[in-house]
C-alpha positions in Angstrom: 43.8 -156.3 177.2 42.6 -152.8 177.9 45.3 -151.2 175.8 44.3 -153.6 172.9 40.9 -152.0 172.9 42.0 -148.5 173.8 41.4 -146.9 170.4 40.2 -147.6 166.9 43.6 -148.5 165.5 44.4 -150.9 168.4 40.9 -152.6 168.2 41.4 -153.1 164.4 45.0 -154.4 164.9 44.0 -156.9 167.5 40.6 -157.7 166.1 39.1 -157.2 169.6 36.2 -155.6 171.4 35.4 -155.2 175.1 31.9 -155.8 176.6 31.0 -154.6 180.1 28.1 -156.0 182.1 26.1 -159.2 182.2 23.5 -158.3 179.6 25.9 -157.4 176.8 28.1 -160.5 177.5 25.0 -162.8 177.4 23.8 -161.2 174.2 27.2 -162.0 172.6 27.2 -165.5 174.0 23.7 -166.1 172.8 24.7 -165.0 169.3 27.5 -167.7 169.4 30.5 -165.5 170.2 33.2 -167.1 172.3 35.1 -164.9 174.8 38.8 -164.8 174.7 39.1 -163.7 178.3 36.6 -162.7 181.1 37.5 -160.6 184.1 35.1 -160.5 187.1 35.0 -159.2 190.7 32.5 -161.6 192.3 31.8 -165.3 191.6 28.0 -164.8 191.3 28.6 -162.4 188.4 30.3 -165.2 186.6 27.6 -167.6 187.4 25.0 -165.3 185.8 26.7 -165.7 182.4 25.5 -168.4 180.0 29.1 -169.6 179.3 29.3 -172.4 176.7 30.4 -175.7 178.2 33.5 -177.7 177.1 35.5 -174.7 176.3 38.7 -173.6 178.1 37.9 -169.8 178.6 40.5 -167.9 180.7 38.8 -166.4 183.7 40.3 -163.8 186.0 39.1 -162.6 189.3 40.1 -159.0 190.1 39.5 -156.6 193.0 36.7 -154.2 192.2 39.1 -151.2 192.5 41.2 -152.6 189.7 38.2 -153.0 187.4 36.9 -149.5 188.3 40.3 -148.1 187.3 40.1 -149.6 183.8 36.3 -149.5 183.3 34.6 -147.0 180.8 31.7 -146.6 183.3 31.3 -144.5 186.4 29.6 -147.5 188.1 31.3 -150.7 186.6 29.1 -153.8 186.6 32.0 -155.9 187.8 32.3 -158.2 184.7 34.3 -157.5 181.5 34.5 -159.8 178.5 36.9 -159.6 175.5 35.8 -161.1 172.2 36.9 -161.1 168.6 35.0 -158.7 166.3 32.4 -160.9 164.5 32.7 -161.5 160.8 29.8 -161.2 158.4 29.7 -165.0 157.8 29.3 -165.5 161.6 26.0 -163.5 161.7 22.6 -165.1 161.0 20.9 -163.0 158.4 17.9 -165.3 157.6 15.2 -163.1 159.0 15.7 -159.9 156.9 14.1 -157.5 154.5 15.9 -156.2 151.4 17.1 -152.9 153.0 20.6 -151.6 153.7 21.4 -148.6 155.9 24.2 -146.3 154.9 25.7 -144.0 157.5 27.1 -140.7 156.2 29.1 -138.5 158.6 27.5 -140.2 161.7 30.1 -139.3 164.4 28.2 -139.4 167.6 28.6 -142.8 169.4 25.1 -142.7 170.9 23.5 -142.1 167.5 25.6 -144.8 165.9 24.6 -147.3 168.5 20.9 -146.4 168.0 21.2 -146.8 164.2 22.8 -150.2 164.5 20.1 -151.2 167.1 17.2 -150.2 165.0 18.7 -151.6 161.8 19.1 -155.0 163.5 15.6 -155.0 165.0 14.0 -154.2 161.7 15.9 -156.9 160.0 18.1 -154.9 157.5 20.7 -156.9 155.6 23.6 -154.6 156.3 24.9 -151.4 157.9 27.4 -149.5 155.8 29.6 -146.9 157.4 31.3 -144.4 155.1 34.8 -143.1 156.0 34.5 -140.5 158.7 31.9 -142.2 160.8 32.6 -143.1 164.4 34.1 -146.6 165.2 31.1 -149.0 165.6 33.1 -151.2 168.1 33.8 -148.4 170.5 32.5 -149.2 174.0 29.9 -146.3 173.9 28.5 -147.5 170.6 28.3 -151.1 171.9 26.4 -150.1 175.0 24.0 -148.0 173.0 23.3 -150.7 170.4 22.4 -153.1 173.2 23.5 -156.3 171.3 22.5 -155.1 167.8 26.1 -155.6 166.6 25.7 -159.4 166.9 22.7 -159.6 164.5 23.7 -157.5 161.5 26.8 -157.3 159.2 28.7 -154.0 159.5 31.0 -152.7 156.8 33.4 -150.0 158.0 35.4 -147.2 156.4 33.9 -147.5 153.0 34.6 -144.7 150.4 32.3 -143.4 147.7 34.6 -144.7 145.0 34.0 -148.2 146.4 30.2 -148.0 146.0 30.2 -151.0 143.6 31.2 -153.2 146.6 28.2 -152.3 148.6 25.6 -151.1 146.1 23.9 -152.9 143.3 22.9 -151.1 140.2 19.3 -151.9 140.8 19.3 -150.5 144.4 16.9 -147.6 145.0 18.5 -144.9 147.3 16.4 -142.8 149.7 18.0 -140.0 151.7 16.6 -139.3 155.1 16.6 -135.5 154.8 14.8 -133.1 157.1 15.2 -130.2 154.7 12.0 -129.8 152.6 14.0 -127.5 150.4 17.0 -129.2 148.9 20.2 -127.3 149.7 22.7 -129.6 147.9 22.9 -129.0 144.2 24.8 -132.3 143.6 23.1 -134.5 141.0 20.4 -132.0 140.3 17.0 -131.6 142.0 16.0 -134.8 143.8 12.3 -135.6 144.3 11.0 -135.1 147.9 8.3 -137.1 149.6 7.0 -137.6 153.1 8.2 -140.9 154.3 4.7 -142.5 154.4 3.9 -141.6 150.8 6.5 -143.8 149.2 5.8 -147.3 147.9 8.9 -149.1 149.2 7.7 -152.6 148.8 7.6 -152.3 145.0 11.4 -152.2 144.9 13.6 -155.3 145.0 16.3 -153.6 147.1 16.5 -150.3 149.1 19.3 -148.3 150.6 18.4 -145.7 153.2 21.1 -143.0 153.8 21.2 -141.3 157.2 23.5 -138.5 158.0 24.9 -137.1 161.2 23.1 -134.4 163.2 25.8 -131.8 162.9 27.3 -132.5 159.5 24.2 -133.8 157.7 24.3 -135.5 154.3 27.3 -135.0 152.1 27.3 -134.0 148.5 28.4 -137.5 147.6 25.2 -138.9 149.2 23.1 -136.7 147.0 25.1 -137.7 143.9 24.7 -141.3 144.8 20.9 -140.9 145.1 20.8 -139.0 141.8 22.5 -141.8 140.0 20.2 -144.5 141.4 16.9 -142.7 140.7 16.6 -141.9 144.4 14.6 -139.4 146.3 14.6 -137.6 149.6 12.2 -138.5 152.4 11.3 -136.5 155.5 9.2 -136.8 158.6 6.7 -134.1 159.3 7.3 -132.2 162.6 5.0 -130.3 165.0 5.5 -127.7 167.7 8.4 -126.0 165.9 10.7 -129.0 166.3 13.1 -128.9 163.4 14.4 -132.5 163.3 14.8 -135.7 165.1 18.2 -137.3 166.0 19.6 -139.7 163.5 18.6 -142.9 165.3 15.1 -141.8 166.0 14.5 -140.6 162.4 15.8 -143.8 161.0 13.6 -145.9 163.1 10.5 -144.1 161.9 11.4 -144.6 158.3 12.6 -148.2 158.7 9.6 -149.5 160.5 7.3 -147.9 157.8 9.4 -149.8 155.2 9.1 -153.1 157.2 5.4 -152.6 157.6 4.9 -152.3 153.8 7.1 -155.3 153.1 5.2 -157.4 155.7 1.8 -156.2 154.4 2.8 -157.0 150.8 4.0 -160.5 151.9 0.7 -161.1 153.8 -1.3 -160.0 150.7 0.7 -162.3 148.4 0.2 -165.3 150.8 -3.5 -164.5 151.1 -3.8 -164.3 147.3 -2.0 -167.6 146.8 -4.3 -169.3 149.3 -7.4 -168.0 147.5 -6.1 -169.1 144.1 -5.2 -172.5 145.5 -8.7 -172.9 147.0 -10.3 -171.8 143.6 -8.2 -174.4 141.8 -9.1 -177.2 144.2 -12.7 -176.2 144.4 -14.9 -175.8 147.5 -14.2 -178.7 149.9 -17.7 -178.4 151.4 -19.3 -178.5 148.0 -17.3 -181.6 147.1 -18.4 -183.5 150.3 -22.0 -182.5 149.7 -21.8 -183.8 146.1 -20.4 -187.1 147.3 -23.1 -187.4 149.9 -26.0 -186.8 147.5 -24.4 -189.2 145.0 
């Protein structure tokens, strides 16, 4: 089982991921995933899992030394579960806002996990990984995302030529770019805004492009934004700090977008209630009229 998840190609071939620890396994179980096999070192570890009843799940008790030999952690938690990689149709996407996250040259597992985690917590509809990004089903990414993988669809190894498969012509593209001076000539000069100065909620669908810390955004990302009437957004910094890491920067931008969508939704609901009351008339006035009559 460990060799089946040992590298990207093997994980893809066997459609398999490995989760270590009670919390990650319970997050997967809560999301409806069914383990293919579970290995544990103590019975009480197994009892702490919310395993579904009525299913014949293979369980194996192993010495701690054996688990430590194969574990990816210095201090193994003593429980390992193997699951099939969830498909898009298996993920509940009902509580979402019309925002996709596109990862460009994100190669650090910790950053990738943070990106997936914040995208899931905001309620984005999809995370799109361009070719060259790190494998989202790597154990380090899974731990860093803390269960976010089970709540948002993830497209892997996409190419810029396949943009029709993940991008709608009406999508508005925003590049998370810490450079106030554009250094990429691709697609001409793109507009630049502070992240809080953009009216995101007026758009039907948004794509936020985030790059890796070392490589940054590619020329293809700038070209994509130029062809979709996009712009660059940045976060103002203090104390000579040049930039945030990818996951942190994305969280700032995404929660601003969510705030605007929720505020717009609240305003629409309030407006509809006021219109409805005006059409029905004042209930107190109606009762008073009937009493006088």
